[in-house]
C-alpha positions as CSV (number, residue, x, y, z in Angstrom):
1,X,100.1,-32.1,302.0
2,X,98.3,-31.5,298.7
3,X,96.2,-28.4,298.9
4,X,93.0,-28.1,296.8
5,X,93.3,-25.7,293.9
6,X,90.5,-23.3,294.9
7,X,92.1,-22.4,298.3
8,X,95.5,-21.9,296.8
9,X,94.3,-19.1,294.5
10,X,94.2,-16.4,297.2
11,X,96.3,-15.3,300.2
12,X,93.6,-13.9,302.6
13,X,90.7,-15.6,304.2
14,X,88.7,-12.4,304.0
15,X,87.4,-10.7,300.8
16,X,87.3,-7.0,300.5
17,X,83.7,-7.2,299.0
18,X,81.8,-9.7,301.1
19,X,78.7,-9.6,298.9
20,X,80.2,-10.4,295.6
21,X,77.7,-12.8,294.0
22,X,73.9,-13.2,294.0
23,X,74.5,-17.0,293.8
24,X,76.4,-16.9,297.1
25,X,73.2,-18.2,298.8
26,X,71.8,-21.6,299.9
27,X,70.0,-23.8,297.4
28,X,66.9,-24.3,299.5
29,X,66.3,-20.5,299.3
30,X,66.1,-20.8,295.5
31,X,63.8,-23.8,295.6
32,X,61.4,-22.2,298.0
33,X,61.5,-19.0,296.0
34,X,60.0,-20.7,293.0
35,X,57.3,-22.3,295.2
36,X,56.5,-18.8,296.7
37,X,56.1,-17.5,293.2
38,X,53.6,-20.0,292.1
39,X,51.9,-21.2,295.3
40,X,51.9,-18.1,297.5
41,X,51.2,-15.2,295.1
42,X,48.8,-13.4,297.4
43,X,51.4,-12.4,300.1
44,X,51.7,-8.6,299.9
45,X,54.4,-8.1,302.6
46,X,56.6,-10.2,304.8
47,X,59.2,-9.4,307.4
48,X,62.4,-11.2,308.4
49,X,64.3,-10.3,311.5
50,X,67.8,-11.0,312.6
51,X,68.2,-12.7,316.1
52,X,71.5,-12.9,318.0
53,X,71.6,-15.9,320.3
54,X,75.2,-15.4,321.4
55,X,76.0,-13.0,324.3
56,X,77.8,-10.6,321.9
57,X,77.1,-7.0,321.3
58,X,77.3,-6.3,317.6
59,X,76.6,-2.6,317.8
60,X,80.3,-1.7,317.5
61,X,80.3,-3.3,314.1
62,X,77.1,-1.7,312.8
63,X,78.7,0.8,310.4
64,X,80.9,-1.8,308.8
65,X,78.1,-4.3,308.5
66,X,75.8,-1.7,307.0
67,X,78.5,-0.7,304.5
68,X,78.9,-4.3,303.4
69,X,75.2,-5.0,303.1
70,X,74.8,-1.8,301.1
71,X,76.9,-3.4,298.4
72,X,74.1,-5.9,297.8
73,X,72.0,-3.1,296.2
74,X,71.5,-3.9,292.5
75,X,73.4,-7.2,292.7
76,X,71.8,-9.7,290.3
77,X,72.5,-13.0,288.7
78,X,74.9,-12.9,285.8
79,X,74.1,-14.5,282.5
80,X,76.5,-17.3,283.3
81,X,74.8,-18.0,286.6
82,X,71.4,-18.0,284.9
83,X,72.6,-20.6,282.5
84,X,73.8,-22.7,285.4
85,X,70.4,-22.3,287.1
86,X,68.6,-23.3,283.9
87,X,70.2,-26.8,284.1
88,X,68.0,-27.5,287.2
89,X,65.2,-29.6,285.8
90,X,62.5,-28.3,288.1
91,X,63.0,-24.6,287.5
92,X,60.3,-23.3,285.3
93,X,60.8,-20.8,282.4
94,X,58.8,-18.1,284.1
95,X,60.8,-18.5,287.4
96,X,64.1,-18.3,285.5
97,X,63.0,-15.1,283.8
98,X,62.0,-13.7,287.1
99,X,65.5,-14.6,288.5
100,X,67.1,-13.0,285.4
101,X,65.3,-9.7,286.1
102,X,65.5,-9.6,289.9
103,X,68.1,-7.8,291.9
104,X,68.8,-7.1,295.6
105,X,67.2,-3.8,296.7
106,X,68.7,-2.5,299.9
107,X,65.7,-0.1,300.4
108,X,63.9,-3.2,301.9
109,X,66.7,-3.7,304.5
110,X,66.5,-1.7,307.8
111,X,69.5,-1.6,310.1
112,X,69.4,0.1,313.5
113,X,69.9,-0.4,317.2
114,X,67.1,-1.9,319.3
115,X,67.1,-3.1,322.9
116,X,70.9,-2.7,323.3
117,X,71.7,-4.8,320.2
118,X,72.1,-4.5,316.5
119,X,68.8,-4.8,314.7
120,X,68.5,-5.9,311.1
121,X,65.0,-6.3,309.5
122,X,64.1,-7.1,305.9
123,X,60.5,-5.9,305.2
124,X,58.7,-5.8,301.8
125,X,57.3,-8.0,299.1
126,X,58.2,-11.6,299.8
127,X,59.6,-12.2,296.3
128,X,62.1,-9.3,296.9
129,X,63.2,-9.9,300.5
130,X,63.3,-13.6,300.7
131,X,67.0,-13.8,299.6
132,X,68.4,-11.4,302.3
133,X,68.7,-14.1,305.0
134,X,72.0,-15.8,304.0
135,X,73.8,-12.6,302.9
136,X,72.9,-10.9,306.2
137,X,74.1,-13.8,308.3
138,X,77.3,-14.5,306.4
139,X,78.1,-10.8,306.3
140,X,77.6,-10.3,310.0
141,X,79.8,-13.3,310.7
142,X,82.6,-12.3,308.4
143,X,82.7,-8.7,309.6
144,X,82.9,-9.9,313.2
145,X,85.5,-12.5,312.4
146,X,87.8,-10.2,310.3
147,X,87.7,-7.6,313.1
148,X,88.4,-10.0,315.9
149,X,90.6,-12.7,314.2
150,X,92.4,-10.9,311.4
151,X,95.5,-13.0,311.8
152,X,93.9,-16.3,311.0
153,X,95.2,-18.0,307.9
154,X,94.4,-20.9,305.5
155,X,96.6,-23.1,307.6
156,X,94.3,-22.4,310.6
157,X,91.4,-23.7,308.5
158,X,93.2,-26.6,306.8
159,X,94.9,-28.1,309.9
160,X,91.7,-29.1,311.8
161,X,90.0,-30.1,308.6
162,X,92.8,-32.5,307.7
163,X,92.5,-34.0,311.2
164,X,88.8,-34.6,310.7
165,X,89.3,-36.1,307.3
166,X,91.9,-38.5,308.7
167,X,89.7,-39.4,311.7
168,X,86.8,-40.3,309.4
169,X,89.0,-42.4,307.1
170,X,90.3,-44.3,310.2
171,X,86.7,-44.9,311.3
172,X,85.9,-46.2,307.8
173,X,88.6,-48.8,308.3
174,X,87.0,-49.9,311.7
175,X,83.3,-49.8,310.8
176,X,83.0,-50.0,307.0
177,X,81.0,-46.8,306.5
178,X,79.8,-47.6,303.1
179,X,76.6,-45.7,302.5
180,X,77.4,-42.7,304.7
181,X,76.8,-39.4,302.9
182,X,77.5,-35.9,304.1
183,X,77.0,-32.4,302.7
184,X,78.3,-28.9,303.7
185,X,75.5,-26.7,305.2
186,X,77.8,-24.0,306.4
187,X,76.9,-20.8,304.6
188,X,75.1,-18.9,307.4
189,X,77.7,-19.0,310.2
190,X,80.9,-19.6,308.2
191,X,84.1,-18.0,309.3
192,X,84.4,-16.5,305.8
193,X,83.5,-17.3,302.2
194,X,87.1,-18.4,301.6
195,X,86.9,-20.8,304.5
196,X,83.7,-22.4,303.2
197,X,85.2,-22.7,299.7
198,X,88.3,-24.3,301.1
199,X,86.3,-26.8,303.2
200,X,84.1,-27.8,300.3
201,X,87.1,-28.2,298.0
202,X,89.0,-30.3,300.5
203,X,86.0,-32.5,301.3
204,X,85.3,-33.1,297.6
205,X,89.0,-34.0,297.1
206,X,89.7,-36.0,300.2
207,X,86.4,-37.7,301.0
208,X,84.9,-38.6,297.6
209,X,83.2,-41.7,299.0
210,X,81.2,-39.7,301.5
211,X,80.9,-36.1,300.3
212,X,77.8,-35.4,298.1
213,X,77.7,-31.6,297.8
214,X,77.1,-28.2,299.4
215,X,74.1,-26.0,300.1
216,X,76.0,-23.0,298.7
217,X,75.1,-22.4,295.1
218,X,78.1,-20.3,294.1
219,X,80.6,-22.7,295.6
220,X,78.7,-25.6,293.9
221,X,79.0,-23.9,290.6
222,X,82.7,-22.9,291.1
223,X,83.8,-26.4,292.1
224,X,81.4,-28.5,290.0
225,X,79.8,-30.2,293.0
226,X,76.2,-30.9,293.6
227,X,74.0,-28.2,295.1
228,X,72.0,-29.6,298.1
229,X,68.8,-28.4,299.7
230,X,65.0,-28.5,299.7
231,X,62.9,-26.5,302.1
232,X,63.3,-24.4,305.3
233,X,61.1,-23.4,308.2
234,X,59.8,-20.2,306.6
235,X,57.6,-22.0,304.0
236,X,55.6,-23.7,306.8
237,X,55.5,-20.5,308.8
238,X,54.0,-18.6,305.7
239,X,51.1,-21.0,305.6
240,X,50.1,-19.9,309.1
241,X,48.8,-16.6,307.7
242,X,47.6,-17.2,304.1
243,X,43.9,-17.8,304.7
244,X,43.8,-21.5,305.4
245,X,42.7,-22.8,308.8
246,X,45.7,-22.8,311.1
247,X,45.1,-26.5,311.9
248,X,45.7,-27.2,308.2
249,X,48.8,-25.0,307.7
250,X,51.3,-27.8,307.7
251,X,49.3,-29.9,305.3
252,X,48.8,-26.8,303.1
253,X,52.6,-26.4,302.9
254,X,53.2,-30.0,302.0
255,X,50.4,-29.9,299.4
256,X,51.9,-26.8,297.8
257,X,55.3,-28.4,297.7
258,X,54.0,-31.6,296.0
259,X,52.0,-29.5,293.5
260,X,55.0,-27.4,292.7
261,X,57.8,-30.0,292.3
262,X,55.8,-33.1,291.4
263,X,57.8,-35.6,293.4
264,X,61.2,-33.9,293.1
265,X,62.9,-32.3,296.2
266,X,61.0,-34.8,298.3
267,X,62.4,-34.1,301.8
268,X,60.1,-32.5,304.4
269,X,61.3,-30.4,307.3
270,X,59.6,-31.5,310.5
271,X,60.1,-29.0,313.4
272,X,58.1,-25.9,312.8
273,X,55.5,-27.0,315.3
274,X,57.4,-30.0,316.6
275,X,57.9,-33.6,315.4
276,X,54.8,-35.0,317.2
277,X,52.5,-32.4,315.5
278,X,54.2,-33.1,312.2
279,X,53.6,-36.8,312.5
280,X,49.9,-36.3,313.0
281,X,49.7,-34.3,309.7
282,X,52.1,-36.5,307.7
283,X,49.6,-39.2,306.6
284,X,50.1,-42.0,304.1
285,X,49.6,-39.7,301.2
286,X,52.5,-37.5,302.1
287,X,54.6,-40.4,303.4
288,X,54.4,-42.0,300.0
289,X,55.1,-38.8,298.0
290,X,58.1,-37.6,300.1
291,X,61.4,-39.5,300.1
292,X,62.1,-38.6,303.6
293,X,62.4,-36.1,306.4
294,X,64.9,-33.5,307.7
295,X,65.7,-33.2,311.4
296,X,66.8,-29.8,312.7
297,X,66.1,-29.7,316.4
298,X,65.6,-31.9,319.4
299,X,67.3,-35.2,320.2
300,X,68.3,-36.8,316.8
301,X,68.0,-40.3,318.2
302,X,64.5,-39.8,319.5
303,X,63.6,-38.2,316.2
304,X,64.9,-41.2,314.2
305,X,63.0,-43.6,316.3
306,X,59.8,-41.6,315.9
307,X,60.3,-41.5,312.1
308,X,60.8,-45.3,312.0
309,X,57.7,-45.8,314.1
310,X,55.7,-43.4,311.9
311,X,56.6,-45.3,308.7
312,X,55.9,-48.6,310.3
313,X,52.5,-47.4,311.5
314,X,51.7,-46.4,308.0
315,X,52.7,-49.8,306.7
316,X,55.7,-48.5,304.9
317,X,59.2,-49.9,304.9
318,X,61.5,-47.4,306.8
319,X,64.5,-48.7,304.9
320,X,63.1,-47.1,301.7
321,X,63.0,-43.7,303.4
322,X,65.8,-41.2,304.4
323,X,66.3,-39.0,307.4
324,X,68.6,-36.0,306.9
325,X,70.2,-34.9,310.2
326,X,71.3,-31.3,310.2
327,X,71.3,-30.0,313.7
328,X,74.6,-29.0,315.3
329,X,76.4,-32.0,314.0
330,X,80.1,-33.0,314.2
331,X,81.7,-36.1,312.8
332,X,81.5,-38.1,316.0
333,X,77.7,-37.5,316.4
334,X,77.3,-38.2,312.6
335,X,79.1,-41.5,313.0
336,X,77.1,-42.5,316.1
337,X,73.8,-41.7,314.3
338,X,74.8,-43.6,311.1
339,X,75.7,-46.7,313.1
340,X,72.7,-46.5,315.3
341,X,70.2,-46.4,312.4
342,X,72.1,-48.4,309.8
343,X,69.9,-51.1,308.3
344,X,66.8,-49.5,309.9
345,X,66.3,-46.3,308.0
346,X,68.5,-44.5,305.5
347,X,70.5,-41.5,306.8
348,X,72.3,-38.5,305.4
349,X,74.0,-35.6,307.1
350,X,74.2,-31.8,306.6
351,X,77.0,-30.3,308.6
352,X,77.5,-26.5,309.1
353,X,79.5,-24.7,311.7
354,X,81.7,-27.7,312.6
355,X,83.1,-27.5,309.1
356,X,82.8,-23.9,308.0
357,X,83.8,-22.2,311.2
358,X,86.0,-24.5,313.2
359,X,89.1,-22.4,313.7
360,X,91.3,-22.6,316.8
361,X,90.5,-19.8,319.2
362,X,87.4,-18.7,317.3
363,X,83.9,-18.8,319.0
364,X,81.3,-18.9,316.2
365,X,78.4,-16.5,316.5
366,X,75.0,-18.2,317.2
367,X,72.5,-16.2,315.1
368,X,69.6,-16.7,312.8
369,X,67.4,-14.5,310.5
370,X,63.8,-15.8,310.5
371,X,60.4,-14.9,309.1
372,X,58.3,-13.1,311.8
373,X,55.3,-11.6,310.0
374,X,53.2,-12.2,306.9
375,X,50.8,-9.5,305.7
376,X,51.5,-7.8,309.0
377,X,50.3,-10.8,311.0
378,X,52.6,-12.9,313.3
379,X,53.9,-16.3,312.4
380,X,55.7,-18.7,314.8
381,X,58.2,-21.6,315.1
382,X,57.8,-24.0,318.0
383,X,60.9,-26.1,317.7
384,X,61.8,-29.4,319.3
385,X,64.6,-27.4,321.0
386,X,62.9,-24.7,323.1
387,X,65.8,-22.2,322.6
388,X,65.0,-22.1,318.9
389,X,61.4,-21.0,319.3
390,X,60.5,-17.8,317.5
391,X,57.6,-15.4,317.8
392,X,57.0,-12.0,319.3
393,X,53.2,-12.4,319.8
394,X,52.5,-14.5,322.9
395,X,48.8,-14.7,322.1
396,X,49.5,-16.2,318.7
397,X,51.9,-18.8,320.2
398,X,49.3,-19.8,322.7
399,X,46.8,-20.2,320.0
400,X,49.1,-22.2,317.8
401,X,49.9,-24.5,320.7
402,X,46.3,-25.0,321.4
403,X,45.4,-25.8,317.8
404,X,48.3,-28.3,317.5
405,X,48.0,-29.7,321.1
406,X,51.6,-28.7,321.9
407,X,52.0,-29.2,325.7
408,X,55.8,-29.5,326.1
409,X,57.1,-26.2,324.8
């Protein structure tokens, strides 16, 4: 077997310093950060909170997690990383200068124990705390994994990955998968940084016809592959508490995005208040301006059919638009979706845990860190998968459901 060069550089799957680079973050965080700077300047304070969905008590790991996250303090982009960011055509000069001056400040991160579980909260100015999400999640995952699976090796990562690559190449012989594209979206729940680096390097080497890039900026820079990402749920949630009518919050987000990026980064996330509510707001104006949609919850087949119907109802050709599927995918589901929608709407696939944390005997943690308050007022996510719903304030959730006529959640 030929092993990619990046993975061969080191012996251990675990780094001593887990938070080693400000660029070790997802690309959509960077893109939203610029939009926040220009389109949401009136937000004084925001709050992000860590949620553990797995039945795992993380309190025994608190001290180690806290120690690792403390290493974020003062971490900033290097001059070389700033030069790499400057190559992105939509990053403005003032944003680049902000990124050059900015650094992580751990004084905005609060770690404690609440309700018999580890509590991690980032609270402070939005432009300062926005970037904590991915480092918190990847740090929690890696601390947990190195404590529970210290014996795992590169071979434990490479073996299942080679099997997946072989399987996909065999399917290509059967079905002619020309046009199938996939990206790594595995930062938040990866087994370790070294695992994700190995996965991206191998996919880039072994699947050049299918692999288009990674959401992780540091790995994209290291390996010379494309960074991938547009927007996430938090930007829609922000608009629920910025002074516009709640009924217009989704349209406000889409307007801000169009204003900021002028036709670039044209993929809209759909499941902050559910796909049906999104379709009602996504009129011909937005449908023409955005290249496509990203699906992140609910049944992907139902989602794709609704997207096709929406475009047809708007008198647009669905085959000129793209759906990015990114919810709990494996290669088999990806293939099924690709074949089901081929010739009807374009598809692309963002795959996370199945690639970055598929190690024999390892159970990946199911966890998120989400925006919960803006200017001390609640925001909510009403997903197409009920288990992904987020909000502490039941009154606000009821109000949001009433405003958007959500009856199923």
